[in-house]
C-alpha positions in Angstrom: 15.5 14.2 32.7 15.5 14.8 28.9 18.5 13.4 27.0 19.5 15.0 23.7 21.7 13.0 21.3 23.3 14.7 18.4 24.5 12.4 15.5 26.4 13.7 12.5 26.3 11.3 9.6 25.9 11.4 5.9 26.2 15.2 6.1 23.0 15.5 8.1 22.7 16.8 11.6 20.1 14.8 13.5 18.9 15.7 17.0 17.0 13.0 18.9 15.2 14.0 22.0 14.4 11.1 24.4 11.7 12.5 26.6 10.7 10.9 29.9 8.2 8.2 29.2 5.5 6.8 31.4 6.8 3.7 33.1 3.4 2.5 34.2 3.2 -1.3 33.7 6.7 -1.2 32.2 9.6 -3.0 34.0 12.5 -0.6 33.8 15.7 -1.7 32.1 19.0 0.1 31.5 19.0 0.5 27.7 21.9 2.0 25.8 22.9 2.4 22.2 26.3 1.3 20.9 27.9 3.0 17.9 26.4 0.7 15.3 22.9 0.9 16.8 23.1 4.7 16.7 23.8 4.5 13.0 20.9 2.1 12.5 18.6 4.4 14.5 19.4 7.2 12.0 18.4 5.1 9.0 14.9 4.1 10.1 11.9 6.5 10.5 9.2 5.3 12.8 5.5 5.3 11.9 3.6 6.0 15.1 -0.1 4.9 15.1 -1.9 8.0 16.4 -5.2 6.1 16.8 -5.5 6.3 20.6 -4.2 8.0 23.7 -1.7 5.4 24.6 0.3 5.6 21.4 3.0 8.2 22.4 3.8 6.3 25.6 3.9 3.0 23.7 6.0 4.4 20.9 8.6 5.8 23.3 8.7 2.4 25.1 9.2 0.6 21.8 12.0 2.9 20.8 13.8 2.2 24.1 13.2 -1.6 23.7 14.2 -1.7 20.1 17.9 -1.5 21.0 19.5 -4.4 22.8 21.0 -4.1 26.2 24.2 -6.0 26.0 27.0 -5.8 23.5 27.0 -9.6 23.1 23.4 -9.5 21.6 24.7 -8.9 18.1 25.9 -12.6 17.9 23.4 -14.1 20.4 21.3 -16.7 18.6 18.8 -17.2 21.5 15.7 -15.3 20.4 12.0 -15.4 19.7 10.9 -14.1 16.2 7.5 -12.6 16.3 4.9 -11.4 13.8 1.3 -10.2 14.3 -1.6 -9.4 12.0 -4.4 -6.9 13.0 -8.1 -7.0 12.3 -8.8 -3.3 11.9 -6.7 -0.1 11.7 -6.0 -0.2 15.4 -2.8 -1.8 16.7 -4.7 -3.4 19.7 -6.7 -5.5 17.3 -4.3 -8.5 17.0 -6.0 -11.4 15.1 -3.0 -13.7 14.6 0.3 -14.1 16.2 3.3 -16.2 15.1 6.4 -17.1 17.2 9.5 -19.0 16.2 11.6 -19.8 19.3 15.3 -20.3 18.6 18.1 -21.5 21.0 21.7 -21.4 19.8 20.4 -20.8 16.3 18.1 -23.9 16.2 14.3 -23.8 16.0 13.0 -25.2 19.3 9.3 -24.2 19.4 6.6 -22.7 17.3 3.4 -20.8 18.0 0.7 -20.0 15.4 -2.5 -18.8 16.8 -5.6 -17.2 15.4 -7.1 -14.7 17.9 -10.6 -13.3 18.2 -10.1 -9.5 18.1 -12.4 -7.2 20.1 -16.0 -7.7 19.0 -14.6 -10.0 16.3 -14.5 -6.9 14.0 -12.6 -6.8 10.8 -11.7 -4.1 8.2 -11.9 -5.1 4.6 -8.5 -3.5 4.1 -6.8 -5.6 6.7 -8.5 -8.7 5.4 -7.3 -7.8 1.9 -3.7 -8.0 3.3 -3.8 -11.2 5.4 -7.0 -13.0 4.3 -8.3 -13.5 7.9 -12.1 -12.9 8.3 -14.5 -12.9 11.2 -15.8 -16.4 10.4 -12.3 -17.7 10.9 -12.0 -16.3 14.5 -15.5 -16.2 15.9 -14.7 -19.4 17.9 -11.1 -18.6 18.6 -9.7 -17.6 22.0 -9.3 -13.9 22.8 -5.9 -12.4 23.4 -5.9 -12.7 27.2 -6.5 -16.5 26.8 -3.6 -16.8 24.3 -1.4 -14.6 26.4 -1.2 -17.2 29.1 0.6 -19.4 26.6 2.7 -16.6 25.1 3.9 -14.8 28.2 6.3 -17.5 29.5 7.8 -17.8 26.0 8.8 -14.2 25.6 9.4 -12.9 29.2 13.1 -11.8 29.5 13.8 -12.9 26.0 15.1 -11.1 22.9 12.2 -10.5 20.5 13.1 -10.1 16.8 10.6 -8.8 14.2 10.7 -7.3 10.8 9.6 -3.7 11.4 9.6 -4.2 15.1 8.1 -0.8 15.7 4.8 -2.1 14.3 4.8 -5.6 15.8 6.1 -4.7 19.3 3.9 -1.6 19.4 0.9 -3.8 18.5 1.8 -6.1 21.4 2.1 -3.1 23.8 -1.2 -1.6 22.7 -3.1 -4.9 22.9 -1.7 -5.5 26.4 -2.8 -2.0 27.4 -6.2 -2.6 25.9 -6.8 -5.7 28.1 -5.1 -4.0 31.1 -2.3 -6.7 31.1 1.2 -5.9 32.5 3.9 -5.6 29.8 6.7 -8.0 30.5 10.4 -7.3 30.3 12.1 -8.2 27.0 14.6 -6.9 24.6 14.0 -6.3 20.9 15.9 -6.3 17.6 14.6 -5.6 14.1 15.6 -7.2 10.8 14.1 -4.2 8.9 16.5 -1.9 10.7 19.4 -4.3 9.8 18.5 -4.8 6.1 16.6 -1.7 5.1 14.4 -3.9 2.9 10.8 -5.0 2.9 10.4 -8.6 4.1 9.7 -10.1 0.7 12.7 -8.3 -0.8 15.0 -9.2 2.1 14.0 -12.8 1.9 14.6 -12.8 -1.9 18.1 -11.2 -1.4 19.1 -13.9 1.2 17.4 -16.8 -0.7 14.8 -17.4 2.0 11.4 -18.8 1.1 8.4 -16.8 1.9 5.5 -19.0 0.8 2.6 -17.3 2.6 3.5 -13.6 3.1 1.3 -11.9 5.8 0.6 -15.2 7.5 2.0 -14.3 11.0 3.9 -17.6 11.5 5.3 -17.6 8.0 6.6 -14.1 8.4 8.0 -14.8 11.9 9.9 -17.9 10.7 11.2 -16.0 7.6 12.2 -13.1 9.9 14.1 -15.7 12.1 16.0 -17.2 9.2 16.8 -13.7 7.9 18.1 -12.7 11.4 20.4 -15.7 11.5 21.8 -14.9 8.0 22.5 -11.3 9.1 24.2 -12.5 12.4 26.4 -14.8 10.4 27.5 -12.0 8.2 26.1 -13.4 5.0 26.0 -10.9 2.2 22.7 -10.4 0.3 22.3 -11.3 -3.4 20.5 -8.3 -4.9 20.3 -10.0 -8.3 17.1 -11.8 -6.9 15.5 -8.4 -6.1 14.2 -5.8 -8.6 15.7 -2.5 -7.3 15.5 0.9 -8.8 18.9 1.8 -7.4 21.9 -0.5 -6.6 24.1 2.3 -5.4 23.7 1.5 -1.7 23.9 -2.3 -1.8 26.6 -2.3 0.8 24.2 -0.6 3.2 21.4 -3.1 2.5 19.4 -0.1 1.2 16.8 0.2 -1.5 14.9 3.0 -3.2 12.1 0.6 -4.1 8.9 2.1 -2.7 10.1 5.7 -3.4 8.5 5.8 -6.8 8.2 9.3 -8.1 4.6 10.7 -8.4 4.2 12.5 -11.6 1.9 13.1 -14.6 -1.8 12.7 -14.4 -1.8 12.0 -10.6 -0.7 15.6 -10.0 -3.7 17.1 -12.0 -6.7 17.5 -9.6 -10.1 16.5 -10.9 -12.5 18.4 -8.6 -15.4 18.0 -11.0 -15.7 14.2 -10.7 -14.6 13.9 -7.1 -16.7 13.5 -4.0 -17.2 17.0 -2.5 -17.9 15.4 0.9 -14.5 13.6 1.0 -12.0 14.6 3.7 -9.4 15.3 0.9 -11.7 17.3 -1.4 -9.8 20.5 -2.6 -7.0 19.8 -0.1 -3.3 19.8 -0.9 -1.9 16.3 -0.2 1.8 15.3 -0.2 3.0 11.7 0.0 6.4 10.7 1.4 8.1 7.5 2.5 7.7 3.8 1.8 4.4 1.9 2.3 3.8 -1.7 3.0 0.3 -2.6 2.0 -0.3 -0.1 -0.8 2.2 1.7 -3.1 2.7 5.4 -3.4 1.2 5.6 -6.9 -2.0 4.0 -5.7 -2.2 6.3 -2.8 -1.8 9.3 -5.1 -4.5 7.9 -7.5 -7.0 7.2 -4.7 -6.3 10.6 -3.1 -7.0 12.3 -6.4 -10.3 10.3 -6.9 -11.3 11.6 -3.4 -10.7 15.2 -4.6 -7.2 15.9 -3.4 -4.7 18.2 -5.1 -1.7 15.9 -4.9 1.6 17.7 -4.7 5.2 16.7 -4.5 6.5 19.5 -2.2 5.6 20.7 1.2 4.5 24.3 1.2 2.6 26.5 3.7 -0.6 25.6 1.8 -0.2 21.8 2.3 -3.1 20.3 4.2 -2.3 16.6 4.6 1.0 14.7 4.6 0.7 10.9 4.2 3.8 9.5 5.9 5.3 6.0 5.4 8.6 4.5 6.5 11.7 6.4 5.7 10.0 9.7 4.8 12.0 12.5 3.2 13.8 14.3 6.1 13.5 17.7 4.4 9.8 17.3 4.0 9.3 16.4 7.6 11.5 19.3 8.7 9.3 21.6 6.7 6.1 20.1 8.2 7.4 20.8 11.7 8.7 24.3 10.7 5.5 25.5 9.1 3.3 24.0 11.8 5.4 25.9 14.4 4.7 29.0 12.4 1.0 28.6 12.6 0.1 26.3 9.7 -2.2 23.3 10.4 -0.8 20.4 8.4 -2.1 17.0 9.4 0.2 13.9 9.1 -1.4 10.6 8.4 0.1 7.1 8.7 -0.5 4.3 6.2 -3.1 2.8 8.6 -4.8 6.2 8.9 -5.1 6.5 5.2 -6.5 3.0 4.8 -9.1 3.8 7.4 -10.1 6.9 5.6 -10.5 5.0 2.3 -12.7 2.4 4.1 -14.8 5.1 5.6 -15.3 6.9 2.3 -15.8 3.6 0.5 -13.2 4.2 -2.1 -12.1 0.9 -3.6 -8.6 0.2 -5.0 -8.5 -1.3 -8.5 
């Protein structure tokens, strides 16, 4: 059965189609959305990793698991905060996992494990983010070995992550990669609840984040952030540099939506690599990005020969999509593709992989 949910909010009509999803290896649960969670669902755009054939199934599963089963979960302080780091631009390449286990709001157990990813292979771009290299994991256990320790900790628990779509989907894809059954658990997301990047959210709630992109550091920060939100503590935006403060009450920020203008919009075909994927292609950038900002994406795309534009037209070739993309842009992509255009959407991970392949270095 296909369920269609129509939500009218902020003057926008949103239609969400929940298609049947493959329940192979998934223990079925009766998920439902309460009114507040429907509103949350409307504010967050997912970033599916289109890197392999399991993605669509995994993404639909994450979307179902991202919303908690029982109405009491909003104040339940029994949970496991989780964060993962990946070795390459594939979500099944987990190289570190951090867990912070809380009972009744108190830290009871911690897990911080380096993991040897498949073939102990690393991308320079992933290492640039978290600092983990092959020489740090060549003698570490593989994921199936670590899973024996992790499984009893998270089974039937509530997992909390900052940008749960990424971390939980990484967990799903890694379990799929190793042909391991996916256990039953519920999920909640501090990114959904705050609308802020982790460093900004921590700053606004006066939470230390001493080693950002270390999996355990991020998991513990996420846990403390979650407790603050559950306790109804208001954020202090004076600690965060925001471009707009108009939506403080919604924990929202326009940071990351920097306007692309000026020289970035002037193509330089003469000095660009004619063999690049983006050479002489019209590229539009929309949304918020985690490991690289919009202006850097525009600059690099231009160096690769792209004609960077700010509007979607029928001549657009590539759309690089981050979190919270412009809804009108995405509507145009779907509309024009349905009319016979062939626009390609790329996630942040996709773009970083293309950079690596074309050996374009960020300054």
